[in-house]
C-alpha positions in Angstrom: -87.3 -67.5 113.2 -89.5 -70.2 111.3 -93.0 -69.7 113.4 -94.4 -73.0 111.4 -95.3 -75.8 113.6 -95.9 -79.4 113.0 -98.5 -81.3 114.7 -98.7 -85.5 114.7 -102.4 -86.2 115.7 -102.2 -89.8 116.5 -104.9 -92.1 117.4 -106.2 -95.9 118.3 -110.1 -96.2 117.4 -112.1 -99.2 117.3 -115.3 -98.0 116.4 -114.9 -94.5 115.4 -115.1 -92.2 118.5 -111.8 -91.4 118.9 -111.3 -91.3 115.3 -113.8 -88.2 114.9 -112.1 -86.2 117.7 -108.9 -87.3 116.1 -110.2 -85.9 113.2 -111.4 -82.5 114.5 -107.9 -82.1 116.4 -106.6 -82.3 113.4 -108.7 -79.8 111.7 -108.4 -77.3 114.2 -104.5 -77.2 114.3 -104.5 -76.7 110.3 -107.1 -73.9 111.1 -104.6 -72.3 113.6 -101.5 -72.7 111.0 -99.9 -75.9 111.5 -98.7 -78.8 109.5 -100.8 -81.7 110.7 -100.4 -85.5 110.3 -103.4 -87.5 111.7 -102.0 -91.1 111.8 -103.8 -94.4 113.2 -101.9 -96.9 114.9 -101.8 -100.7 113.4 -104.3 -102.9 114.8 -103.1 -105.5 117.2 -106.6 -107.4 117.0 -107.4 -110.3 115.1 -109.8 -110.3 112.4 -112.0 -113.2 114.4 -111.7 -110.7 117.0 -112.9 -107.4 115.1 -116.0 -109.7 112.7 -117.6 -110.1 116.5 -118.4 -106.2 116.1 -120.0 -104.6 113.2 -119.0 -101.2 114.6 -115.6 -102.2 114.7 -114.9 -103.8 111.3 -117.3 -101.3 109.5 -115.0 -98.2 110.9 -111.8 -100.5 110.0 -113.0 -100.7 106.5 -113.9 -96.9 106.1 -110.5 -95.7 107.5 -108.4 -97.3 105.1 -106.8 -94.3 103.7 -105.5 -93.3 107.1 -102.1 -93.6 106.9 -100.4 -95.9 109.6 -98.0 -94.0 112.3 -94.5 -94.1 112.3 -91.5 -92.9 114.3 -90.6 -90.6 111.7 -94.3 -88.7 112.3 -92.8 -88.8 115.9 -89.4 -87.3 114.5 -91.2 -84.7 112.2 -93.4 -83.2 114.8 -93.2 -80.5 116.9 -96.4 -81.2 119.1 -97.6 -84.7 119.4 -101.6 -85.2 120.5 -102.6 -88.9 121.3 -105.9 -90.2 121.3 -107.2 -93.4 122.7 -110.3 -95.0 124.1 -109.8 -96.2 127.7 -109.4 -99.9 128.5 -109.6 -100.3 132.4 -108.5 -96.8 133.1 -105.4 -97.1 130.6 -104.7 -96.7 127.2 -105.4 -99.3 124.4 -103.0 -101.7 124.2 -102.9 -100.3 120.3 -101.7 -97.2 121.0 -99.1 -98.3 124.2 -97.5 -100.8 121.5 -96.7 -97.6 119.3 -95.5 -96.0 122.1 -93.3 -98.7 123.2 -90.9 -98.4 119.6 -90.1 -95.1 120.4 -87.2 -96.0 122.5 -84.6 -95.1 119.9 -86.2 -92.0 119.3 -86.2 -91.6 122.9 -82.6 -92.7 123.3 -81.2 -90.3 121.0 -82.9 -87.4 122.8 -85.4 -86.7 119.8 -88.4 -87.0 121.7 -87.5 -84.0 124.3 -89.1 -80.7 124.5 -91.7 -81.7 122.5 -95.5 -80.6 123.2 -97.6 -83.2 124.0 -101.6 -83.5 124.8 -104.1 -86.3 125.0 -107.7 -86.9 124.4 -110.2 -90.1 125.2 -113.4 -91.4 124.9 -115.6 -94.3 127.7 -118.3 -96.1 127.0 -119.7 -95.1 130.6 -119.6 -91.7 132.2 -116.6 -92.2 134.8 -115.5 -94.8 133.1 -111.7 -93.9 133.0 -111.6 -91.2 131.3 -109.3 -89.1 133.4 -107.0 -91.7 134.5 -106.3 -93.0 130.5 -105.0 -89.3 130.0 -102.8 -89.1 132.6 -101.7 -92.6 131.2 -100.7 -91.4 128.2 -99.2 -88.2 129.9 -96.8 -90.6 132.0 -95.1 -91.2 128.5 -94.4 -87.5 128.0 -93.1 -87.2 131.1 -90.4 -89.4 130.4 -89.8 -88.1 127.2 -89.3 -84.7 128.6 -92.2 -83.2 126.3 -93.8 -80.2 127.9 -97.7 -81.5 128.6 -100.3 -78.5 127.1 -103.7 -79.5 128.9 -107.0 -77.5 128.0 -107.5 -76.6 131.5 -110.1 -73.9 132.1 -108.7 -71.8 129.8 -111.6 -71.1 127.4 -115.3 -70.7 128.3 -115.8 -74.3 126.2 -114.4 -76.0 129.1 -116.8 -74.7 131.5 -119.3 -77.1 129.5 -116.8 -79.7 128.6 -115.6 -80.0 132.2 -112.3 -82.0 131.8 -109.0 -79.4 132.3 -107.1 -82.9 131.6 -108.1 -83.5 128.1 -111.2 -83.8 125.7 -113.1 -86.9 126.6 -116.3 -88.1 125.4 -119.4 -90.7 126.8 -119.7 -92.8 123.8 -122.3 -95.6 125.3 -120.1 -97.9 123.3 -119.8 -96.5 120.3 -123.4 -95.3 120.2 -123.3 -91.8 121.0 -120.6 -89.8 118.6 -118.7 -86.5 120.0 -121.3 -83.7 120.5 -120.9 -79.7 119.6 -119.0 -79.5 123.1 -116.7 -82.2 122.8 -115.7 -81.0 119.1 -115.6 -77.4 120.8 -113.3 -79.1 123.4 -111.1 -80.4 121.2 -110.8 -77.3 118.6 -109.7 -75.5 121.6 -107.1 -78.4 122.7 -105.6 -78.5 119.3 -105.5 -74.7 118.8 -104.1 -74.5 122.4 -101.7 -77.2 121.3 -100.3 -74.9 118.1 -100.3 -71.7 120.0 -98.4 -72.9 123.0 -96.0 -74.9 120.6 -95.3 -71.7 118.3 -94.6 -69.7 121.4 -91.6 -72.1 122.6 -90.2 -72.5 119.5 -90.3 -68.5 119.2 -88.4 -68.7 122.4 -85.6 -71.3 121.7 
């Protein structure tokens, strides 16, 4: 049985906070032995809106080298980690728009039995972190994916405090993820690889 695992880390980030979590997830998955694709979703906001926020425009320019996610990335992956900032307690429209294009794969059963896991960041404490992760996970239910949360399956989770998925309070991008958040996403991604490998071995 081939024990290799393909992990797609697909995210949206406006000022870079979720990008930092996504990068850390991709690195951790690679260290755990997975083949990894780090992909951003397409930006939908008009240029004039982006230009009003220096952090937004700077981050967009700095991540031009990151490939834009396609349906092939979903089809290729054994596990999909989705990351998004919170927008009124929901994932950003940019990520949702990409998810909404996955219907053709879903209709062919190509998304069933994948592993799914999600992560987020908010401007304020209690700013919709859990509701955003749960909203992303609704997609995994419809796909027929196996949701793998971090839970409290590692001591770092008692510091991070979110069993649903890694989350961070950025104060509108002013505070980057710290050691606790990076260690939490490292554990979450490693666990995704481990559980995915176990599931594939059972098939």
